[in-house]
N, C-alpha and C positions, 0 to 999 in steps of 0.2 A: 527739696521738692521744687519742681517747676511750677510756674503760674497756672498752667492748665490742670496739673495734678492737684494743686490746692483747691482750685475751683471745683474739681470733681469730688474731692473729699467733702467740701462744703455742701454740695448738692446731695451727696449720700446722707450726711448728718441731718440735713434739713428734711429729706425724705423719711428718715427714721422718726424724727420728731413729729412729722405730720401723721404718720401711721399711729404713733403713740397717742396723740391728741384725738385722732378719730376713734380709736378704741376707747379711750377714756370717756368720750362723749357718748359712745354706743353703750357703755356700761352704766352711765348715768341715766340714759333713757330706759335701760332695763330696770334700774332701781326705781325710777318713777313708776314704771308699769307695775312692778311687783308691790310697791307700796300702795298703789291704788287697789290692786286685787286684794291685798291684805285688809285694808280698811273697809272695803265693800263687804267682804265675807264677815268681818267682825260685826258690822252694823246689821247685817242680815241675821246673824246668829244671836246677837245680843238684843236685837229688836224683839225677838221672841222670848227674851229672858233666859237665855241659856246659861250665861255665866254667873250673874247675880240678879237680885231683885231690883228692878228699875224704880226706885222710890221717887226720885225727882227727875230722872232722865238726863241730868247734868253730866254724869260720867259717861253715859252713851254718847251724848252730843259732842263732848269735848275730847274724846279719844282722837288721836291723829297719827298719821304716818307721814314720813318725810324722806325724800331722796336727798343725799348729800354728796358733796365733794369736799374733802378736807385734805389738802396736800395731794399725796398719791393715793389716799383711801377714798373709795367710792362705794356707796351702799345705801341702805334705807334702814329706817328705825320706826318703831311703834311705841307711843307713850301716852299716858294720861295727861289730860289738861286740867285735872282737879287735884287739890292738895291731898285728898284721901285716896288717890289712886293706888299708891303702895299698899294701903290697908286692904283695898279690894283684891289686890294680887296675892298678898301674903297671909291674910287672916285665915284662921281655921285650917292651918297647915296647907295653905294655898289651894284649897279645894275649889275656890271660885275664880282662879286665875284665868285671864283671857289672852294676855299677850303671848305667853309661852306656846299655847296650842296653835295660835294663828301663825306666829313666827316660825315654829317648828315645821310648819307645812310650806311656807313661802320662801324661807331662807335657802333650803336645799335646791329648790327650783331656780332661784336667782343664781346661785353658784354654778349650777349645771349650765345655765344659759351663758354665763360669763366664760366658763371653760370652753364653750363652743367657739368663742371669739379668738381663742388662743390655740 
């Protein structure tokens, strides 16, 4: 290859990398958006005592969502900030679970939004 052809190849490679980086940033922004929507809905619903009895309100206050980038993986999660969180989710045949109903709503919406980018 000639020098100008090599320069053109480098420009194309850089343009592809830039597109990838911008899409990754856009997906992360979507993850943050859906994480915020999920925790807001959880707080609204659990504030009314929908999932379990708020005896100390610690589980309600310490539930969290988080957007993340881990290598090529980009997404969001929802988790308890209290040690007994798994008990709340799994006790009594999971009748009081809160994470699954919330994430079952927002995960497909997030995936659909990501697909629109591609």
